[in-house]
TIVO-2410 file (N, C-alpha, C; in nm, 3 decimals):
# residues 120
REC num residu      c1      c2      c3 atome chaine
REC   1      M   0.082  -0.116   0.000     N      A
REC   1      M   0.000   0.000   0.000    CA      A
REC   1      M   0.089   0.124   0.000     C      A
REC   2      N   0.076   0.193  -0.104     N      A
REC   2      N   0.153   0.315  -0.121    CA      A
REC   2      N   0.057   0.434  -0.120     C      A
REC   3      V   0.098   0.533  -0.047     N      A
REC   3      V   0.020   0.655  -0.043    CA      A
REC   3      V   0.099   0.759  -0.119     C      A
REC   4      T   0.039   0.813  -0.217     N      A
REC   4      T   0.106   0.916  -0.294    CA      A
REC   4      T   0.034   1.047  -0.272     C      A
REC   5      L   0.115   1.143  -0.242     N      A
REC   5      L   0.061   1.277  -0.217    CA      A
REC   5      L   0.127   1.374  -0.313     C      A
REC   6      E   0.050   1.460  -0.361     N      A
REC   6      E   0.107   1.565  -0.443    CA      A
REC   6      E   0.156   1.674  -0.351     C      A
REC   7      L   0.229   1.766  -0.405     N      A
REC   7      L   0.291   1.871  -0.324    CA      A
REC   7      L   0.185   1.956  -0.257     C      A
REC   8      W   0.084   1.995  -0.325     N      A
REC   8      W  -0.018   2.081  -0.265    CA      A
REC   8      W  -0.093   2.007  -0.156     C      A
REC   9      Q  -0.110   1.872  -0.170     N      A
REC   9      Q  -0.176   1.794  -0.068    CA      A
REC   9      Q  -0.088   1.783   0.057     C      A
REC  10      A   0.043   1.765   0.036     N      A
REC  10      A   0.137   1.755   0.149    CA      A
REC  10      A   0.142   1.888   0.224     C      A
REC  11      I   0.144   1.998   0.147     N      A
REC  11      I   0.147   2.130   0.211    CA      A
REC  11      I   0.018   2.153   0.289     C      A
REC  12      L  -0.094   2.115   0.227     N      A
REC  12      L  -0.222   2.131   0.294    CA      A
REC  12      L  -0.229   2.044   0.420     C      A
REC  13      L  -0.178   1.922   0.412     N      A
REC  13      L  -0.175   1.833   0.528    CA      A
REC  13      L  -0.086   1.889   0.638     C      A
REC  14      L   0.030   1.942   0.602     N      A
REC  14      L   0.120   2.004   0.701    CA      A
REC  14      L   0.055   2.128   0.763     C      A
REC  15      L  -0.010   2.210   0.680     N      A
REC  15      L  -0.079   2.328   0.733    CA      A
REC  15      L  -0.191   2.288   0.828     C      A
REC  16      A  -0.265   2.184   0.794     N      A
REC  16      A  -0.372   2.136   0.882    CA      A
REC  16      A  -0.313   2.083   1.013     C      A
REC  17      F  -0.203   2.008   1.002     N      A
REC  17      F  -0.138   1.954   1.122    CA      A
REC  17      F  -0.088   2.067   1.211     C      A
REC  18      F  -0.019   2.164   1.152     N      A
REC  18      F   0.030   2.277   1.232    CA      A
REC  18      F  -0.086   2.363   1.284     C      A
REC  19      G  -0.193   2.371   1.209     N      A
REC  19      G  -0.313   2.443   1.255    CA      A
REC  19      G  -0.373   2.375   1.377     C      A
REC  20      C  -0.379   2.240   1.372     N      A
REC  20      C  -0.430   2.165   1.489    CA      A
REC  20      C  -0.339   2.184   1.609     C      A
REC  21      I  -0.209   2.176   1.587     N      A
REC  21      I  -0.114   2.196   1.697    CA      A
REC  21      I  -0.128   2.338   1.752     C      A
REC  22      G  -0.140   2.436   1.662     N      A
REC  22      G  -0.159   2.575   1.706    CA      A
REC  22      G  -0.289   2.592   1.783     C      A
REC  23      G  -0.397   2.529   1.734     N      A
REC  23      G  -0.527   2.536   1.802    CA      A
REC  23      G  -0.520   2.473   1.940     C      A
REC  24      F  -0.459   2.353   1.948     N      A
REC  24      F  -0.443   2.288   2.079    CA      A
REC  24      F  -0.354   2.371   2.171     C      A
REC  25      G  -0.249   2.429   2.114     N      A
REC  25      G  -0.161   2.515   2.194    CA      A
REC  25      G  -0.235   2.637   2.246     C      A
REC  26      K  -0.320   2.696   2.158     N      A
REC  26      K  -0.398   2.813   2.201    CA      A
REC  26      K  -0.495   2.776   2.311     C      A
REC  27      V  -0.564   2.661   2.296     N      A
REC  27      V  -0.657   2.614   2.400    CA      A
REC  27      V  -0.580   2.590   2.530     C      A
REC  28      L  -0.465   2.525   2.517     N      A
REC  28      L  -0.384   2.496   2.636    CA      A
REC  28      L  -0.338   2.625   2.703     C      A
REC  29      L  -0.291   2.722   2.625     N      A
REC  29      L  -0.249   2.850   2.682    CA      A
REC  29      L  -0.366   2.927   2.742     C      A
REC  30      D  -0.484   2.919   2.678     N      A
REC  30      D  -0.602   2.985   2.735    CA      A
REC  30      D  -0.639   2.922   2.869     C      A
REC  31      Q  -0.634   2.789   2.877     N      A
REC  31      Q  -0.663   2.722   3.004    CA      A
REC  31      Q  -0.559   2.759   3.110     C      A
REC  32      F  -0.433   2.762   3.068     N      A
REC  32      F  -0.326   2.800   3.160    CA      A
REC  32      F  -0.347   2.942   3.212     C      A
REC  33      E  -0.383   3.032   3.119     N      A
REC  33      E  -0.407   3.171   3.158    CA      A
REC  33      E  -0.529   3.181   3.250     C      A
REC  34      K  -0.633   3.103   3.221     N      A
REC  34      K  -0.752   3.103   3.305    CA      A
REC  34      K  -0.718   3.054   3.446     C      A
REC  35      R  -0.645   2.944   3.456     N      A
REC  35      R  -0.606   2.890   3.588    CA      A
REC  35      R  -0.515   2.989   3.662     C      A
REC  36      L  -0.427   3.051   3.588     N      A
REC  36      L  -0.338   3.149   3.650    CA      A
REC  36      L  -0.418   3.269   3.699     C      A
REC  37      G  -0.516   3.314   3.621     N      A
REC  37      G  -0.604   3.422   3.665    CA      A
REC  37      G  -0.682   3.384   3.789     C      A
REC  38      E  -0.733   3.259   3.794     N      A
REC  38      E  -0.805   3.213   3.912    CA      A
REC  38      E  -0.713   3.211   4.034     C      A
REC  39      R  -0.590   3.167   4.014     N      A
REC  39      R  -0.494   3.167   4.125    CA      A
REC  39      R  -0.466   3.308   4.175     C      A
REC  40      F  -0.445   3.399   4.081     N      A
REC  40      F  -0.421   3.538   4.121    CA      A
REC  40      F  -0.541   3.597   4.195     C      A
REC  41      D  -0.661   3.564   4.146     N      A
REC  41      D  -0.781   3.612   4.215    CA      A
REC  41      D  -0.790   3.554   4.356     C      A
REC  42      A  -0.760   3.423   4.368     N      A
REC  42      A  -0.764   3.359   4.500    CA      A
REC  42      A  -0.659   3.421   4.593     C      A
REC  43      V  -0.540   3.444   4.540     N      A
REC  43      V  -0.435   3.506   4.621    CA      A
REC  43      V  -0.475   3.647   4.661     C      A
REC  44      E  -0.534   3.721   4.569     N      A
REC  44      E  -0.578   3.858   4.599    CA      A
REC  44      E  -0.688   3.858   4.704     C      A
REC  45      T  -0.783   3.765   4.692     N      A
REC  45      T  -0.890   3.753   4.792    CA      A
REC  45      T  -0.833   3.718   4.928     C      A
REC  46      S  -0.742   3.622   4.929     N      A
REC  46      S  -0.678   3.582   5.055    CA      A
REC  46      S  -0.599   3.698   5.115     C      A
REC  47      R  -0.528   3.771   5.031     N      A
REC  47      R  -0.451   3.885   5.079    CA      A
REC  47      R  -0.543   3.993   5.136     C      A
REC  48      A  -0.655   4.017   5.069     N      A
REC  48      A  -0.750   4.118   5.117    CA      A
REC  48      A  -0.810   4.076   5.251     C      A
REC  49      E  -0.845   3.947   5.264     N      A
REC  49      E  -0.898   3.898   5.391    CA      A
REC  49      E  -0.793   3.908   5.501     C      A
REC  50      G  -0.670   3.869   5.469     N      A
REC  50      G  -0.562   3.879   5.567    CA      A
REC  50      G  -0.537   4.023   5.608     C      A
REC  51      R  -0.540   4.112   5.512     N      A
REC  51      R  -0.521   4.255   5.543    CA      A
REC  51      R  -0.633   4.306   5.634     C      A
REC  52      K  -0.756   4.262   5.604     N      A
REC  52      K  -0.869   4.304   5.688    CA      A
REC  52      K  -0.851   4.252   5.830     C      A
REC  53      L  -0.809   4.126   5.844     N      A
REC  53      L  -0.786   4.070   5.978    CA      A
REC  53      L  -0.677   4.147   6.051     C      A
REC  54      W  -0.567   4.178   5.981     N      A
REC  54      W  -0.458   4.252   6.045    CA      A
REC  54      W  -0.502   4.393   6.081     C      A
REC  55      D  -0.580   4.456   5.993     N      A
REC  55      D  -0.630   4.591   6.025    CA      A
REC  55      D  -0.720   4.587   6.148     C      A
REC  56      D  -0.807   4.485   6.156     N      A
REC  56      D  -0.893   4.472   6.274    CA      A
REC  56      D  -0.809   4.450   6.399     C      A
REC  57      R  -0.710   4.361   6.388     N      A
REC  57      R  -0.625   4.332   6.504    CA      A
REC  57      R  -0.547   4.456   6.548     C      A
REC  58      F  -0.490   4.528   6.452     N      A
REC  58      F  -0.415   4.649   6.487    CA      A
REC  58      F  -0.507   4.756   6.543     C      A
REC  59      G  -0.630   4.763   6.492     N      A
REC  59      G  -0.726   4.858   6.547    CA      A
REC  59      G  -0.757   4.827   6.692     C      A
REC  60      R  -0.778   4.699   6.722     N      A
REC  60      R  -0.803   4.660   6.862    CA      A
REC  60      R  -0.682   4.690   6.948     C      A
REC  61      L  -0.562   4.660   6.897     N      A
REC  61      L  -0.441   4.687   6.975    CA      A
REC  61      L  -0.423   4.837   6.999     C      A
REC  62      E  -0.452   4.917   6.898     N      A
REC  62      E  -0.440   5.062   6.916    CA      A
REC  62      E  -0.539   5.114   7.018     C      A
REC  63      S  -0.662   5.060   7.016     N      A
REC  63      S  -0.761   5.106   7.114    CA      A
REC  63      S  -0.720   5.061   7.254     C      A
REC  64      R  -0.667   4.939   7.267     N      A
REC  64      R  -0.621   4.893   7.398    CA      A
REC  64      R  -0.503   4.977   7.446     C      A
REC  65      Q  -0.413   5.009   7.354     N      A
REC  65      Q  -0.297   5.089   7.392    CA      A
REC  65      Q  -0.339   5.227   7.436     C      A
REC  66      S  -0.434   5.287   7.366     N      A
REC  66      S  -0.480   5.420   7.407    CA      A
REC  66      S  -0.554   5.412   7.539     C      A
REC  67      S  -0.626   5.302   7.562     N      A
REC  67      S  -0.694   5.282   7.690    CA      A
REC  67      S  -0.591   5.269   7.802     C      A
REC  68      F  -0.483   5.194   7.776     N      A
REC  68      F  -0.376   5.181   7.877    CA      A
REC  68      F  -0.311   5.315   7.905     C      A
REC  69      E  -0.288   5.394   7.800     N      A
REC  69      E  -0.228   5.526   7.820    CA      A
REC  69      E  -0.319   5.615   7.903     C      A
REC  70      R  -0.450   5.610   7.874     N      A
REC  70      R  -0.546   5.691   7.949    CA      A
REC  70      R  -0.548   5.647   8.096     C      A
REC  71      D  -0.548   5.514   8.120     N      A
REC  71      D  -0.546   5.464   8.258    CA      A
REC  71      D  -0.419   5.506   8.329     C      A
REC  72      L  -0.306   5.500   8.258     N      A
REC  72      L  -0.179   5.540   8.319    CA      A
REC  72      L  -0.181   5.688   8.354     C      A
REC  73      L  -0.233   5.771   8.266     N      A
REC  73      L  -0.241   5.914   8.295    CA      A
REC  73      L  -0.333   5.941   8.414     C      A
REC  74      E  -0.444   5.866   8.424     N      A
REC  74      E  -0.532   5.881   8.540    CA      A
REC  74      E  -0.461   5.841   8.668     C      A
REC  75      L  -0.386   5.731   8.663     N      A
REC  75      L  -0.311   5.688   8.781    CA      A
REC  75      L  -0.206   5.791   8.820     C      A
REC  76      R  -0.140   5.847   8.720     N      A
REC  76      R  -0.039   5.949   8.750    CA      A
REC  76      R  -0.104   6.074   8.809     C      A
REC  77      A  -0.226   6.105   8.766     N      A
REC  77      A  -0.296   6.221   8.821    CA      A
REC  77      A  -0.342   6.194   8.964     C      A
REC  78      D  -0.384   6.070   8.992     N      A
REC  78      D  -0.432   6.034   9.126    CA      A
REC  78      D  -0.318   6.005   9.223     C      A
REC  79      L  -0.201   5.982   9.173     N      A
REC  79      L  -0.089   5.942   9.258    CA      A
REC  79      L  -0.061   6.041   9.370     C      A
REC  80      P  -0.049   6.170   9.347     N      A
REC  80      P  -0.020   6.262   9.458    CA      A
REC  80      P  -0.134   6.271   9.559     C      A
REC  81      V  -0.256   6.246   9.513     N      A
REC  81      V  -0.371   6.257   9.603    CA      A
REC  81      V  -0.385   6.133   9.690     C      A
REC  82      E  -0.365   6.017   9.632     N      A
REC  82      E  -0.393   5.891   9.701    CA      A
REC  82      E  -0.275   5.835   9.779     C      A
REC  83      Y  -0.155   5.866   9.741     N      A
REC  83      Y  -0.039   5.801   9.802    CA      A
REC  83      Y   0.055   5.902   9.864     C      A
REC  84      V   0.129   5.856   9.967     N      A
REC  84      V   0.228   5.939  10.036    CA      A
REC  84      V   0.364   5.880  10.007     C      A
REC  85      R   0.458   5.965   9.976     N      A
REC  85      R   0.593   5.916   9.949    CA      A
REC  85      R   0.657   5.865  10.077     C      A
REC  86      R   0.749   5.775  10.064     N      A
REC  86      R   0.814   5.714  10.179    CA      A
REC  86      R   0.884   5.819  10.265     C      A
REC  87      E   0.954   5.912  10.201     N      A
REC  87      E   1.026   6.015  10.276    CA      A
REC  87      E   0.929   6.104  10.354     C      A
REC  88      D   0.816   6.137  10.291     N      A
REC  88      D   0.716   6.219  10.360    CA      A
REC  88      D   0.657   6.145  10.479     C      A
REC  89      H   0.630   6.017  10.461     N      A
REC  89      H   0.575   5.938  10.572    CA      A
REC  89      H   0.675   5.930  10.687     C      A
REC  90      I   0.802   5.911  10.657     N      A
REC  90      I   0.905   5.906  10.762    CA      A
REC  90      I   0.912   6.040  10.834     C      A
REC  91      R   0.905   6.148  10.759     N      A
REC  91      R   0.910   6.281  10.821    CA      A
REC  91      R   0.788   6.303  10.911     C      A
REC  92      F   0.668   6.266  10.863     N      A
REC  92      F   0.547   6.280  10.945    CA      A
REC  92      F   0.557   6.196  11.072     C      A
REC  93      E   0.605   6.074  11.056     N      A
REC  93      E   0.619   5.985  11.172    CA      A
REC  93      E   0.719   6.041  11.271     C      A
REC  94      T   0.828   6.098  11.222     N      A
REC  94      T   0.929   6.157  11.311    CA      A
REC  94      T   0.870   6.275  11.388     C      A
REC  95      V   0.794   6.358  11.320     N      A
REC  95      V   0.731   6.473  11.387    CA      A
REC  95      V   0.634   6.425  11.494     C      A
REC  96      I   0.552   6.325  11.463     N      A
REC  96      I   0.456   6.273  11.560    CA      A
REC  96      I   0.529   6.212  11.679     C      A
REC  97      N   0.635   6.136  11.653     N      A
REC  97      N   0.712   6.076  11.763    CA      A
REC  97      N   0.777   6.184  11.849     C      A
REC  98      A   0.827   6.290  11.787     N      A
REC  98      A   0.888   6.399  11.865    CA      A
REC  98      A   0.783   6.466  11.953     C      A
REC  99      K   0.663   6.486  11.900     N      A
REC  99      K   0.555   6.546  11.980    CA      A
REC  99      K   0.515   6.453  12.094     C      A
REC 100      L   0.507   6.324  12.067     N      A
REC 100      L   0.473   6.229  12.174    CA      A
REC 100      L   0.581   6.226  12.281     C      A
REC 101      D   0.708   6.231  12.240     N      A
REC 101      D   0.817   6.235  12.337    CA      A
REC 101      D   0.810   6.361  12.422     C      A
REC 102      A   0.781   6.475  12.360     N      A
REC 102      A   0.769   6.600  12.435    CA      A
REC 102      A   0.651   6.592  12.532     C      A
REC 103      L   0.541   6.535  12.488     N      A
REC 103      L   0.424   6.519  12.575    CA      A
REC 103      L   0.456   6.427  12.691     C      A
REC 104      Y   0.527   6.318  12.665     N      A
REC 104      Y   0.566   6.226  12.772    CA      A
REC 104      Y   0.658   6.295  12.872     C      A
REC 105      S   0.753   6.372  12.821     N      A
REC 105      S   0.844   6.444  12.912    CA      A
REC 105      S   0.767   6.543  12.998     C      A
REC 106      E   0.673   6.612  12.941     N      A
REC 106      E   0.594   6.709  13.016    CA      A
REC 106      E   0.508   6.638  13.121     C      A
REC 107      M   0.450   6.524  13.083     N      A
REC 107      M   0.369   6.449  13.179    CA      A
REC 107      M   0.456   6.396  13.293     C      A
REC 108      R   0.576   6.353  13.264     N      A
REC 108      R   0.666   6.304  13.368    CA      A
REC 108      R   0.703   6.417  13.463     C      A
REC 109      L   0.731   6.535  13.407     N      A
REC 109      L   0.763   6.650  13.492    CA      A
REC 109      L   0.645   6.686  13.582     C      A
REC 110      M   0.525   6.682  13.526     N      A
REC 110      M   0.406   6.712  13.607    CA      A
REC 110      M   0.387   6.608  13.716     C      A
REC 111      S   0.412   6.484  13.684     N      A
REC 111      S   0.398   6.379  13.784    CA      A
REC 111      S   0.502   6.394  13.893     C      A
REC 112      E   0.625   6.432  13.859     N      A
REC 112      E   0.728   6.454  13.961    CA      A
REC 112      E   0.691   6.573  14.049     C      A
REC 113      R   0.636   6.678  13.994     N      A
REC 113      R   0.596   6.796  14.072    CA      A
REC 113      R   0.484   6.759  14.170     C      A
REC 114      T   0.387   6.682  14.124     N      A
REC 114      T   0.279   6.644  14.216    CA      A
REC 114      T   0.331   6.555  14.327     C      A
REC 115      L   0.426   6.470  14.298     N      A
REC 115      L   0.484   6.385  14.403    CA      A
REC 115      L   0.562   6.469  14.503     C      A
REC 116      R   0.632   6.570  14.458     N      A
REC 116      R   0.707   6.656  14.549    CA      A
REC 116      R   0.611   6.735  14.639     C      A
REC 117      K   0.503   6.783  14.582     N      A
REC 117      K   0.408   6.859  14.661    CA      A
REC 117      K   0.344   6.771  14.767     C      A
REC 118      E   0.316   6.648  14.732     N      A
REC 118      E   0.254   6.558  14.829    CA      A
REC 118      E   0.352   6.523  14.941     C      A
REC 119      Q   0.477   6.514  14.911     N      A
REC 119      Q   0.575   6.479  15.012    CA      A
REC 119      Q   0.601   6.595  15.105     C      A
REC 120      H   0.584   6.712  15.071     N      A
REC 120      H   0.611   6.827  15.159    CA      A
REC 120      H   0.497   6.863  15.237     C      A
***
């Protein structure tokens, strides 16, 4: 069995073959481009969701941080009113002890005077 082809038939057959290969290549590239587009869309959607989550998280952290700053400023404002420094407390205690010592000395002197008067 011999197949004889004329030149125009061989050229037409080659053109048809290359046309089929080109068509399949185009379909394959279109599918590849479609899948790549879907991947990019999925990545973009994921990135947008991740960005939204991070923005929400940072927003909560910023509000907590500002709340902490406000609480700290309130504590710093209340500090002189509510608390006494150690040095001030020691000074107050020393003054009170000195007054008590002076009162004790005066009471002892008065007691000695009354004893002397009773003995005479």
